[in-house]
Backbone bond lengths (Angstrom), bond angles and torsions (degrees), N, CA, C in turn:
res aa  C-N    CA-C-N  psi(-1)  N-CA   C-N-CA  omega(-1)  CA-C   N-CA-C  phi
1 X - - - 1.444 - - 1.524 108.52 -
2 X 1.310 116.25 123.78 1.458 122.32 -174.26 1.528 112.65 -63.08
3 X 1.321 118.54 -39.94 1.465 120.11 -178.80 1.531 111.78 -63.83
4 X 1.309 117.28 -38.08 1.468 120.74 178.92 1.524 109.79 -64.84
5 X 1.333 116.97 -39.74 1.473 119.73 176.44 1.528 111.57 -64.34
6 X 1.347 116.53 -27.68 1.457 121.26 179.43 1.530 112.72 -84.02
7 X 1.330 117.69 6.08 1.452 120.30 175.58 1.522 115.59 106.67
8 X 1.333 117.84 -3.72 1.454 120.17 177.48 1.527 108.91 -71.96
9 X 1.330 117.14 148.26 1.467 122.90 176.96 1.528 108.17 -103.77
10 X 1.328 117.57 134.36 1.455 122.89 176.73 1.522 107.53 -110.27
11 X 1.349 116.68 121.81 1.465 121.14 -177.81 1.519 109.98 -131.98
12 X 1.334 115.44 142.13 1.460 121.26 174.33 1.518 107.96 -88.56
13 X 1.333 115.45 131.01 1.459 120.92 177.55 1.513 108.08 -140.11
14 X 1.297 116.58 117.34 1.456 120.20 -179.07 1.514 110.93 63.60
15 X 1.334 115.75 -124.64 1.467 120.90 -178.51 1.518 113.37 -94.27
16 X 1.311 117.90 -0.93 1.453 119.92 -176.13 1.515 112.82 -130.60
17 X 1.311 114.47 179.54 1.452 123.41 177.85 1.519 107.75 -117.42
18 X 1.332 116.52 151.55 1.444 121.69 -179.85 1.521 109.79 -134.21
19 X 1.336 115.92 137.08 1.460 122.91 174.38 1.528 107.44 -101.59
20 X 1.336 116.37 127.24 1.455 121.84 -179.80 1.516 109.45 -110.61
21 X 1.326 116.06 122.09 1.448 122.58 179.77 1.534 109.52 -73.13
22 X 1.337 118.15 139.87 1.458 120.58 179.60 1.534 113.20 -80.45
23 X 1.333 118.29 0.26 1.461 120.45 -178.38 1.533 110.36 -71.00
24 X 1.319 117.68 163.13 1.463 120.67 -177.62 1.535 113.98 -58.27
25 X 1.327 118.31 -28.84 1.465 120.71 -179.87 1.531 112.51 -76.94
26 X 1.323 117.30 -12.75 1.477 123.24 177.60 1.522 112.88 53.10
27 X 1.326 116.34 56.81 1.449 120.88 176.97 1.524 111.37 -64.22
28 X 1.333 115.82 149.31 1.462 121.72 -179.12 1.524 108.46 -127.88
29 X 1.331 115.83 135.92 1.462 122.06 176.00 1.525 107.56 -123.31
30 X 1.349 116.34 127.39 1.457 121.00 177.92 1.520 108.45 -81.87
31 X 1.329 117.18 134.12 1.461 123.13 179.38 1.524 107.88 -116.43
32 X 1.313 117.11 113.24 1.459 121.06 -179.73 1.527 109.86 -69.20
33 X 1.325 116.32 140.33 1.466 119.33 -178.80 1.525 111.43 -78.10
34 X 1.331 118.44 -30.54 1.466 121.75 178.00 1.525 109.84 -138.85
35 X 1.338 117.45 73.14 1.463 119.03 -179.32 1.527 111.41 -69.67
36 X 1.343 116.17 150.72 1.468 120.24 178.33 1.525 111.23 -65.42
37 X 1.334 116.28 -34.62 1.459 121.85 -179.46 1.536 107.53 -126.39
38 X 1.340 118.14 88.48 1.461 120.95 -175.50 1.533 114.13 -57.97
39 X 1.330 117.56 -39.97 1.459 119.88 -179.36 1.527 111.22 -65.71
40 X 1.317 116.02 -43.62 1.453 120.49 178.22 1.520 111.85 -64.80
41 X 1.323 116.15 -38.40 1.469 120.63 178.92 1.532 109.59 -65.81
42 X 1.326 117.08 -40.89 1.471 120.72 178.16 1.526 110.54 -62.52
43 X 1.335 117.40 -41.73 1.471 120.35 177.85 1.528 111.17 -64.54
44 X 1.333 116.90 -38.67 1.467 120.45 178.96 1.529 110.62 -64.69
45 X 1.335 117.34 -39.69 1.472 121.21 177.15 1.525 109.79 -62.99
46 X 1.327 116.97 -44.25 1.470 120.88 178.13 1.527 111.22 -61.06
47 X 1.345 117.61 -41.75 1.463 120.63 178.88 1.528 111.00 -63.96
48 X 1.335 116.35 -43.74 1.463 119.62 179.59 1.524 111.07 -63.79
49 X 1.313 116.69 -41.46 1.468 120.53 179.99 1.523 110.78 -66.52
50 X 1.318 117.03 -34.82 1.466 120.55 -179.63 1.522 111.85 -67.31
51 X 1.326 118.08 -21.76 1.473 120.84 178.70 1.520 113.11 -81.48
52 X 1.316 117.62 -7.32 1.469 121.01 178.36 1.526 109.28 -76.58
53 X 1.329 118.09 163.46 1.478 120.10 -179.36 1.528 112.29 -59.60
54 X 1.329 115.58 150.62 1.459 120.91 -179.59 1.512 113.04 -72.69
55 X 1.304 117.85 -31.40 1.461 120.47 -176.73 1.515 110.03 -106.78
56 X 1.301 115.54 133.66 1.455 121.39 -179.38 1.515 110.31 -106.01
57 X 1.312 115.60 143.25 1.458 121.37 -176.85 1.525 111.58 -64.85
58 X 1.331 118.34 -24.76 1.460 120.40 -174.56 1.527 112.77 -69.89
59 X 1.337 117.15 -41.69 1.461 117.69 -174.41 1.532 113.78 -133.16
60 X 1.309 118.60 -3.96 1.463 124.31 177.12 1.533 113.95 58.07
61 X 1.326 117.34 21.38 1.464 120.64 175.69 1.522 108.38 -96.18
62 X 1.334 117.97 143.03 1.462 118.89 174.82 1.531 109.90 -67.51
63 X 1.315 116.73 139.62 1.455 121.61 177.93 1.520 108.23 -74.44
64 X 1.345 118.58 131.35 1.463 120.08 -179.81 1.526 110.48 -63.68
65 X 1.322 115.83 141.12 1.468 122.52 178.28 1.515 108.91 -110.88
66 X 1.314 115.67 143.40 1.461 120.01 175.57 1.521 108.41 -83.68
67 X 1.321 115.25 146.43 1.455 118.21 174.24 1.421 114.09 109.50
């Protein structure tokens, strides 16, 4: 998973999974374990992650953008 390689933490909590951004604002994205539309859910996760800051406090490298 590309986000995990970029420093995001993936944790199971209750019935779902959560991605935690390493940036100072500590953004959280909920990841459904069995989404009705997996491709659409993956795109939504990518869109949410793209709205997070470009620079992370952990390594100060810009996060690569697709496109």
